[in-house]
ROSE-4610 file (N, C-alpha, C; in Angstrom, 1 decimal, always signed):
// ROSE-4610
residu = [X/X/X/X/X/X/X/X/X/X/X/X/X/X/X/X/X/X/X/X/X/X/X/X/X/X/X/X/X/X/X/X/X/X/X/X/X/X/X/X/X/X/X/X/X/X/X/X/X/X/X/X/X/X/X/X/X/X/X/X/X/X/X/X/X/X/X/X/X/X/X/X/X/X/X/X/X/X/X/X/X/X/X/X/X/X/X/X/X/X/X/X/X/X/X/X/X/X/X/X/X/X/X/X/X/X/X/X/X/X/X/X/X/X/X/X/X/X/X/X/X/X/X/X/X/X/X/X/X/X/X/X/X/X/X/X/X/X/X/X/X/X/X/X/X/X/X/X/X/X/X/X/X/X/X/X/X/X/X/X/X/X/X/X/X/X/X/X/X/X/X/X/X/X/X/X/X/X/X/X/X/X/X/X/X/X/X/X/X/X/X/X/X/X/X/X/X/X/X/X/X/X/X/X/X/X/X/X/X/X/X/X/X/X/X/X/X/X/X/X/X/X/X/X/X/X/X/X/X/X/X/X/X/X/X/X/X/X/X/X/X/X/X/X/X/X/X/X/X/X/X/X/X/X/X/X/X/X/X/X/X/X/X/X/X/X/X/X/X/X/X/X/X/X/X/X/X/X/X/X/X/X/X/X/X/X/X/X/X/X/X/X/X/X/X/X/X/X/X/X/X/X/X/X/X/X/X/X/X/X/X/X/X/X/X/X/X/X/X/X/X/X/X/X/X/X/X/X/X/X/X/X/X/X/X/X/X/X/X/X/X/X/X/X/X/X/X/X/X/X/X/X/X/X/X/X/X/X/X/X/X/X/X/X/X/X/X/X/X/X/X/X/X/X/X/X/X/X/X/X/X/X/X/X/X/X/X/X/X/X/X/X/X/X/X/X/X/X/X/X/X/X/X/X/X/X/X/X/X/X/X/X/X/X/X/X/X/X/X/X/X/X/X/X/X/X/X/X/X/X/X/X/X/X/X/X/X/X/X/X/X/X/X/X/X/X/X/X/X/X/X/X/X/X/X/X/X/X/X/X/X/X/X/X/X/X/X/X/X/X/X/X/X/X/X/X/X/X/X/X/X/X/X/X/X/X/X/X/X/X/X/X/X/X/X/X/X/X/X/X/X/X/X/X/X/X/X/X/X/X/X/X/X/X/X/X/X/X/X]
num = [1/1/1/2/2/2/3/3/3/4/4/4/5/5/5/6/6/6/7/7/7/8/8/8/9/9/9/10/10/10/11/11/11/12/12/12/13/13/13/14/14/14/15/15/15/16/16/16/17/17/17/18/18/18/19/19/19/20/20/20/21/21/21/22/22/22/23/23/23/24/24/24/25/25/25/26/26/26/27/27/27/28/28/28/29/29/29/30/30/30/31/31/31/32/32/32/33/33/33/34/34/34/35/35/35/36/36/36/37/37/37/38/38/38/39/39/39/40/40/40/41/41/41/42/42/42/43/43/43/44/44/44/45/45/45/46/46/46/47/47/47/48/48/48/49/49/49/50/50/50/51/51/51/52/52/52/53/53/53/54/54/54/55/55/55/56/56/56/57/57/57/58/58/58/59/59/59/60/60/60/61/61/61/62/62/62/63/63/63/64/64/64/65/65/65/66/66/66/67/67/67/68/68/68/69/69/69/70/70/70/71/71/71/72/72/72/73/73/73/74/74/74/75/75/75/76/76/76/77/77/77/78/78/78/79/79/79/80/80/80/81/81/81/82/82/82/83/83/83/84/84/84/85/85/85/86/86/86/87/87/87/88/88/88/89/89/89/90/90/90/91/91/91/92/92/92/93/93/93/94/94/94/95/95/95/96/96/96/97/97/97/98/98/98/99/99/99/100/100/100/101/101/101/102/102/102/103/103/103/104/104/104/105/105/105/106/106/106/107/107/107/108/108/108/109/109/109/110/110/110/111/111/111/112/112/112/113/113/113/114/114/114/115/115/115/116/116/116/117/117/117/118/118/118/119/119/119/120/120/120/121/121/121/122/122/122/123/123/123/124/124/124/125/125/125/126/126/126/127/127/127/128/128/128/129/129/129/130/130/130/131/131/131/132/132/132/133/133/133/134/134/134/135/135/135/136/136/136/137/137/137/138/138/138/139/139/139/140/140/140/141/141/141/142/142/142/143/143/143/144/144/144/145/145/145/146/146/146/147/147/147/148/148/148/149/149/149/150/150/150/151/151/151/152/152/152/153/153/153/154/154/154/155/155/155/156/156/156/157/157/157/158/158/158/159/159/159/160/160/160/161/161/161/162/162/162/163/163/163/164/164/164/165/165/165/166/166/166/167/167/167/168/168/168/169/169/169/170/170/170/171/171/171/172/172/172/173/173/173]
x = [-15.2/-13.9/-14.2/-13.8/-14.0/-13.1/-13.7/-13.0/-12.1/-10.9/-10.0/-10.4/-10.5/-10.8/-9.5/-9.3/-8.1/-8.0/-6.9/-6.7/-5.6/-5.8/-4.7/-4.5/-3.3/-2.9/-2.8/-3.5/-3.5/-2.7/-1.6/-0.8/-1.1/-1.9/-2.5/-1.6/-1.1/-0.6/+0.6/+1.4/+2.6/+3.7/+3.5/+4.3/+5.1/+6.3/+7.3/+6.6/+5.9/+5.3/+4.4/+3.8/+2.9/+3.7/+5.0/+5.9/+6.6/+6.4/+7.1/+6.3/+5.1/+4.1/+4.6/+4.1/+4.5/+4.2/+3.0/+2.6/+3.1/+3.9/+4.4/+3.4/+3.6/+2.7/+2.7/+1.6/+1.4/+2.0/+2.9/+3.6/+4.2/+4.9/+5.4/+6.2/+7.1/+8.1/+7.3/+6.4/+5.6/+4.7/+4.1/+3.3/+4.1/+5.3/+6.1/+6.5/+6.8/+7.2/+6.0/+4.8/+3.6/+3.3/+3.4/+3.2/+4.2/+5.5/+6.5/+6.3/+5.8/+5.5/+4.4/+3.3/+2.3/+2.7/+3.6/+4.1/+4.9/+5.8/+6.6/+5.7/+4.7/+3.8/+3.0/+2.6/+1.9/+2.8/+4.0/+5.0/+5.2/+5.4/+5.7/+4.5/+3.3/+2.1/+1.7/+2.5/+2.2/+0.9/+0.6/-0.5/-0.1/-0.9/-0.5/-0.5/+0.5/+0.6/+0.4/-0.6/-0.8/-0.4/+0.6/+1.0/+0.2/-0.6/-1.4/-0.9/-0.8/-0.2/-1.2/-1.4/-2.3/-1.5/-2.2/-1.7/-2.5/-1.9/-2.6/-1.6/-2.0/-1.1/-0.4/-0.9/-0.3/+1.0/+0.9/+2.0/+2.5/+1.6/+1.8/+1.7/+2.3/+2.3/+3.1/+2.4/+3.0/+4.4/+5.3/+6.7/+7.5/+6.9/+7.7/+8.3/+9.2/+9.8/+8.8/+7.9/+6.9/+5.9/+5.7/+4.8/+5.3/+6.7/+7.3/+6.9/+7.0/+6.7/+7.8/+7.4/+8.4/+9.6/+10.8/+12.0/+12.1/+11.4/+11.4/+10.6/+9.7/+9.0/+9.8/+10.0/+10.8/+10.0/+9.1/+8.2/+9.1/+8.6/+9.3/+8.7/+9.3/+8.8/+7.4/+7.1/+5.8/+4.7/+5.0/+4.0/+3.3/+2.2/+1.4/+1.4/+1.3/+1.2/+0.0/-0.7/-1.9/-1.8/-2.2/-2.2/-3.6/-3.9/-5.3/-5.3/-6.4/-6.6/-7.8/-8.5/-9.6/-9.2/-9.9/-9.6/-10.0/-10.9/-11.3/-10.5/-9.7/-8.8/-9.6/-10.9/-11.7/-12.3/-12.3/-12.9/-12.0/-12.3/-11.5/-10.3/-10.3/-9.1/-9.7/-8.7/-9.1/-8.9/-8.8/-8.5/-9.5/-10.8/-11.8/-11.6/-11.4/-11.2/-10.0/-8.9/-7.7/-7.9/-8.5/-8.8/-9.7/-10.8/-11.7/-11.1/-10.2/-9.5/-8.6/-8.2/-7.3/-8.0/-9.4/-10.2/-10.1/-9.7/-9.5/-10.9/-11.2/-12.5/-12.3/-11.0/-10.7/-9.6/-9.7/-8.7/-8.2/-6.9/-6.3/-5.8/-6.2/-5.9/-5.0/-4.1/-3.1/-2.8/-2.2/-1.7/-2.1/-2.2/-2.4/-3.5/-4.2/-4.5/-5.8/-5.8/-6.9/-8.3/-8.5/-9.8/-10.1/-9.2/-9.4/-9.3/-8.1/-8.0/-8.1/-7.7/-7.9/-9.3/-10.0/-11.5/-12.2/-11.9/-12.6/-12.3/-11.0/-10.6/-11.4/-11.5/-12.3/-13.7/-14.3/-15.8/-15.9/-15.0/-15.0/-14.9/-14.1/-14.0/-15.3/-15.9/-17.2/-18.2/-18.3/-19.3/-19.1/-17.9/-17.7/-17.8/-18.2/-18.5/-17.3/-16.2/-15.1/-15.3/-14.7/-14.5/-13.2/-13.4/-12.3/-11.8/-10.5/-9.8/-8.9/-9.1/-8.2/-7.2/-5.9/-4.9/-5.0/-5.6/-6.0/-4.8/-3.6/-2.4/-1.5/-2.0/-1.1/-1.8/-2.4/-2.9/-2.8/-2.6/-2.3/-2.6/-2.2/-2.4/-1.3/-1.2/-0.3/-1.1/-2.3/-3.2/-2.8/-2.9/-2.7/-3.8/-4.9/-5.9/-5.8/-4.7/-4.5/-4.9/-4.5/-4.9/-6.4/-7.1/-8.6/-9.2/-8.6/-9.2/-9.0/-7.9/-7.7/-8.7/-8.9/-9.9/-11.3/-11.6/-13.0/-13.3/-12.3/-12.6/-12.5/-11.6/-11.7/-13.1/-13.7/-15.0/-16.1/-16.0/-17.0/-16.9/-15.7/-15.5/-16.0/-15.7/-16.1/-17.6/-18.3/-19.8/-20.3/-19.5/-19.9/-19.6/-18.9/-18.6/-17.2/-16.3/-14.8/-14.3/-13.5/-12.9/-11.6/-11.5/-10.3/-9.4/-8.1/-7.1/-5.8/-5.0/-3.6/-2.8/-1.8/-1.0/-0.4/+0.1/+0.7/-0.2/-1.6/-2.5/-3.1/-2.8/-3.3/-2.5/-3.3/-2.7/-3.1/-2.1/-2.4/-2.3/-3.3/-3.3/-3.2]
y = [+11.9/+11.4/+10.1/+10.0/+8.8/+7.6/+6.5/+5.3/+4.7/+4.4/+3.9/+2.4/+2.1/+0.8/+0.0/-1.1/-1.8/-2.6/-2.7/-3.3/-4.4/-5.4/-6.4/-6.5/-6.9/-7.2/-8.7/-9.2/-10.6/-10.8/-11.6/-11.9/-13.4/-13.6/-14.9/-15.6/-16.8/-17.8/-17.3/-16.5/-16.0/-17.0/-18.2/-19.4/-19.8/-20.3/-20.6/-21.5/-22.5/-23.4/-22.7/-21.6/-20.9/-20.0/-19.7/-19.0/-19.9/-21.2/-22.2/-23.0/-22.4/-23.0/-22.8/-23.5/-23.4/-22.0/-21.4/-20.1/-19.2/-18.2/-17.4/-16.5/-16.1/-15.2/-13.9/-13.4/-12.1/-11.0/-10.2/-9.1/-9.4/-10.5/-11.0/-10.0/-9.4/-8.5/-7.3/-6.7/-5.6/-6.1/-7.3/-7.9/-7.9/-8.5/-8.6/-7.3/-6.3/-5.0/-4.4/-4.5/-3.9/-4.6/-5.9/-6.7/-6.2/-6.1/-5.7/-4.3/-3.4/-2.1/-2.1/-2.9/-3.0/-3.6/-4.6/-5.2/-4.2/-3.4/-2.4/-1.3/-0.9/+0.1/-0.4/-1.7/-2.3/-2.4/-2.9/-3.0/-1.6/-0.6/+0.8/+1.3/+0.9/+1.4/+0.5/-0.6/-1.6/-2.4/-2.6/-3.4/-4.8/-5.8/-7.2/-7.6/-8.5/-9.0/-10.6/-11.1/-12.5/-13.1/-14.0/-14.8/-16.1/-16.2/-17.4/-18.3/-19.6/-20.5/-21.6/-21.9/-23.0/-24.3/-25.3/-26.7/-27.6/-28.3/-29.3/-30.4/-31.5/-32.6/-32.5/-31.6/-31.5/-30.7/-29.3/-28.4/-27.9/-27.9/-27.1/-28.0/-29.2/-30.1/-29.5/-29.5/-28.8/-29.2/-28.2/-28.4/-28.7/-28.7/-29.0/-27.6/-27.7/-26.4/-25.5/-26.1/-25.3/-24.6/-25.2/-24.7/-23.5/-23.3/-22.2/-20.9/-19.9/-18.5/-18.1/-17.2/-16.7/-16.2/-16.3/-15.9/-14.4/-13.6/-12.2/-11.8/-12.6/-12.4/-12.8/-11.9/-12.2/-11.8/-12.7/-12.4/-12.2/-11.3/-11.1/-12.0/-12.0/-12.8/-12.3/-11.1/-10.5/-10.9/-11.3/-11.7/-13.0/-13.2/-14.4/-15.3/-16.6/-17.6/-18.4/-18.6/-19.4/-20.4/-21.6/-22.6/-23.0/-23.2/-23.5/-24.6/-25.2/-26.2/-25.9/-24.8/-24.4/-23.0/-22.6/-21.4/-20.2/-20.3/-19.2/-19.3/-18.3/-18.2/-18.4/-18.2/-18.3/-19.7/-20.5/-21.8/-22.8/-23.4/-24.5/-24.0/-22.7/-22.1/-21.3/-20.8/-19.9/-18.5/-18.1/-16.7/-15.7/-16.0/-15.1/-14.9/-16.0/-16.0/-15.1/-15.3/-14.5/-13.1/-12.7/-11.3/-10.7/-11.4/-10.9/-10.7/-11.6/-11.5/-10.3/-9.8/-8.7/-7.4/-7.5/-6.3/-5.8/-6.6/-6.3/-6.2/-5.1/-5.0/-4.7/-4.4/-4.0/-4.9/-5.4/-6.2/-5.6/-5.6/-5.3/-6.6/-7.0/-8.3/-8.1/-9.1/-9.1/-10.6/-10.9/-12.3/-13.0/-14.3/-15.2/-16.2/-16.7/-16.3/-15.5/-14.5/-13.6/-14.3/-15.2/-15.8/-17.0/-17.2/-18.3/-17.8/-18.0/-17.7/-16.2/-15.3/-13.9/-13.5/-13.9/-13.7/-14.2/-15.5/-16.1/-15.6/-15.1/-14.5/-13.2/-12.4/-11.1/-11.4/-12.4/-12.7/-13.3/-14.1/-14.6/-13.5/-12.5/-11.4/-10.6/-10.3/-9.7/-10.5/-11.8/-12.6/-12.6/-12.4/-12.3/-10.9/-10.0/-8.6/-7.7/-8.0/-7.1/-6.1/-4.9/-4.0/-4.6/-4.8/-5.4/-4.4/-4.2/-3.4/-4.4/-4.4/-5.3/-4.3/-4.7/-3.9/-4.3/-3.5/-3.8/-4.1/-3.7/-4.0/-4.9/-5.6/-6.5/-7.9/-8.3/-9.7/-10.2/-11.4/-11.9/-13.4/-13.9/-15.3/-15.8/-17.1/-17.7/-18.1/-17.7/-18.0/-17.2/-17.7/-16.9/-15.7/-15.9/-14.9/-14.0/-13.9/-13.2/-11.8/-11.1/-9.6/-9.5/-10.4/-10.4/-10.7/-11.7/-12.1/-11.0/-10.3/-9.2/-8.1/-7.7/-6.7/-7.1/-8.3/-8.9/-9.0/-9.5/-9.7/-8.4/-7.5/-6.2/-5.6/-5.6/-5.1/-5.9/-7.2/-8.0/-7.9/-7.8/-7.7/-6.3/-5.3/-3.9/-3.9/-4.6/-4.6/-5.3/-6.2/-6.9/-6.1/-5.0/-4.1/-4.0/-4.7/-4.6/-3.2/-2.6/-1.3/-1.6/-1.0/-1.2/+0.0/-0.3/+0.8/+0.3/+1.1/+0.7/+0.6/-0.2/-0.4/+0.9/+1.7/+3.0/+3.9/+3.8/+4.6/+4.1/+2.8/+2.2/+2.8/+3.3/+3.9/+3.0/+2.6/+1.9/+2.9/+2.9/+3.9/+3.1]
z = [+27.5/+26.8/+26.1/+24.9/+24.1/+24.6/+24.7/+25.2/+24.1/+24.4/+23.4/+23.0/+21.8/+21.3/+21.1/+21.9/+21.8/+20.5/+19.9/+18.6/+18.7/+17.8/+17.6/+16.1/+15.7/+14.3/+14.1/+13.1/+12.8/+11.5/+11.6/+10.4/+10.1/+9.0/+8.8/+7.7/+8.1/+7.2/+6.3/+6.8/+6.0/+6.2/+5.6/+5.8/+4.6/+4.8/+3.7/+2.6/+3.0/+2.0/+0.9/+1.3/+0.4/-0.6/-0.2/-1.1/-2.0/-1.9/-2.7/-3.7/-3.9/-4.9/-6.3/-7.3/-8.7/-9.2/-8.7/-9.0/-7.9/-8.1/-7.0/-6.4/-5.2/-4.5/-5.3/-5.6/-6.3/-5.5/-6.1/-5.5/-4.1/-4.1/-2.8/-2.0/-2.7/-2.0/-1.4/-2.2/-1.6/-0.5/-0.6/+0.4/+1.7/+1.6/+2.8/+3.4/+2.6/+3.0/+3.8/+3.3/+3.9/+5.2/+5.3/+6.5/+7.6/+7.2/+8.1/+8.6/+7.7/+8.2/+9.2/+9.0/+10.0/+11.3/+11.3/+12.5/+13.2/+12.5/+13.1/+13.8/+13.1/+13.7/+14.9/+14.8/+15.9/+17.2/+17.0/+18.1/+18.7/+17.8/+18.4/+19.2/+18.9/+19.6/+20.7/+20.9/+22.0/+21.7/+20.4/+20.0/+19.8/+20.4/+20.2/+18.8/+18.4/+17.1/+17.2/+16.5/+16.5/+15.1/+15.2/+14.0/+14.0/+12.9/+12.8/+11.7/+12.0/+11.1/+10.8/+9.6/+9.1/+9.2/+9.6/+9.7/+8.8/+7.9/+7.1/+6.7/+6.3/+6.0/+4.6/+3.8/+2.4/+2.5/+2.5/+2.4/+3.7/+4.6/+5.9/+7.1/+7.0/+8.2/+9.3/+10.5/+11.7/+11.9/+12.2/+12.4/+11.2/+10.0/+8.8/+8.3/+7.4/+6.9/+6.3/+5.5/+4.8/+5.8/+6.9/+7.9/+8.7/+8.6/+9.4/+8.8/+9.6/+9.1/+8.1/+7.2/+6.2/+6.9/+6.4/+7.1/+7.4/+6.6/+6.9/+8.1/+8.5/+9.7/+10.9/+11.9/+13.1/+14.3/+14.7/+15.9/+17.1/+18.0/+19.3/+20.4/+21.5/+22.6/+23.1/+22.8/+23.2/+22.2/+21.0/+20.0/+20.4/+19.8/+20.1/+18.8/+19.1/+18.0/+18.1/+17.0/+17.0/+15.9/+16.1/+15.1/+14.8/+13.5/+13.1/+12.0/+11.9/+10.9/+10.0/+10.2/+9.4/+8.8/+7.7/+7.0/+7.9/+8.7/+9.6/+10.9/+11.2/+12.3/+13.7/+13.7/+14.9/+15.1/+14.0/+14.1/+14.6/+15.8/+16.4/+17.1/+17.4/+18.1/+19.3/+20.1/+21.2/+20.9/+19.7/+19.3/+19.9/+19.8/+20.3/+21.8/+22.5/+24.0/+24.3/+23.6/+23.9/+23.6/+22.5/+22.2/+23.2/+23.6/+24.5/+25.9/+26.3/+27.6/+27.6/+26.5/+26.4/+26.1/+26.0/+25.8/+24.3/+23.4/+22.0/+21.3/+20.6/+19.9/+18.4/+18.0/+16.6/+16.1/+14.9/+14.3/+13.0/+12.8/+11.5/+11.0/+9.8/+9.2/+8.0/+7.8/+6.7/+6.5/+5.3/+5.2/+3.9/+4.0/+2.8/+3.2/+2.3/+0.9/+0.9/+0.0/-0.1/-0.1/-1.0/-1.2/-0.3/+0.7/+1.6/+3.0/+3.6/+5.1/+5.4/+4.5/+4.8/+4.8/+3.7/+3.6/+4.8/+5.2/+6.3/+7.6/+7.8/+9.0/+9.2/+8.1/+8.2/+8.5/+7.8/+8.1/+9.5/+9.9/+11.3/+12.3/+12.1/+13.0/+13.1/+11.9/+11.9/+12.7/+12.4/+13.1/+14.6/+15.1/+16.5/+17.1/+16.3/+16.7/+16.7/+16.1/+16.0/+14.9/+15.1/+14.0/+13.2/+11.9/+11.1/+10.1/+10.1/+9.0/+8.3/+7.0/+6.1/+5.5/+5.6/+4.9/+3.4/+2.7/+1.3/+0.4/+0.8/+0.0/+0.7/+1.7/+2.5/+2.6/+1.6/+1.5/+0.0/-0.2/-1.6/-1.7/-2.8/-3.1/-4.1/-4.2/-5.2/-6.5/-6.6/-7.8/-9.0/-10.2/-11.4/-11.5/-10.7/-10.7/-9.4/-8.8/-7.5/-7.6/-8.7/-8.8/-8.8/-9.5/-9.6/-8.3/-7.6/-6.3/-5.3/-5.3/-4.3/-4.6/-5.8/-6.1/-5.8/-6.1/-5.9/-4.4/-3.6/-2.2/-1.4/-1.9/-1.2/-1.3/-2.5/-2.7/-1.9/-2.0/-1.3/+0.2/+0.8/+2.2/+2.7/+1.9/+2.2/+2.3/+1.3/+1.3/+2.6/+3.2/+4.4/+5.7/+5.5/+6.7/+7.1/+6.3/+6.6/+6.1/+6.9/+6.6/+5.8/+4.6/+3.8/+3.9/+4.1/+4.1/+3.6/+2.9/+2.6/+3.9/+3.9/+5.1/+5.6/+4.7/+5.1/+5.8/+5.6/+6.3/+7.5/+7.9/+9.1/+10.3/+11.3/+12.5/+13.7/+14.5/+15.7/+16.8/+17.7/+18.8/+20.1]
């Protein structure tokens, strides 16, 4: 009998301040819909959801309005919250220890921004030995080059070993 691989969903930096930049989040409505779909599917399957929030002194000062999660995200009491100061969710946090203690070996990653914290979260997951799936249509950026960054980093991360799937095709078991 095949052993079930435990999975967690990481929702990286979907914070109000990033939606308030001069350049809007690329395809923001669809991004949020896809993230909410993944959260709903994870909850239905009993998969832990980690909401990760970046903290910095510019736009995302801890406990400021911009630091808060986007209003459409409604974490439950069962969800986890992690606060980070580096672009890699594993660097300077206890994320790996929490995941390991839960027996998690597979990560599904979504969030902001593609060429920063999402990219580094994927690479950090790989470096810690996780199987990493990136929801290829559930990460974005506020850059004018966001569409290019998404395409470029989907390809580069796939070349590194990240599995790419559209949110609708991701199954939590």
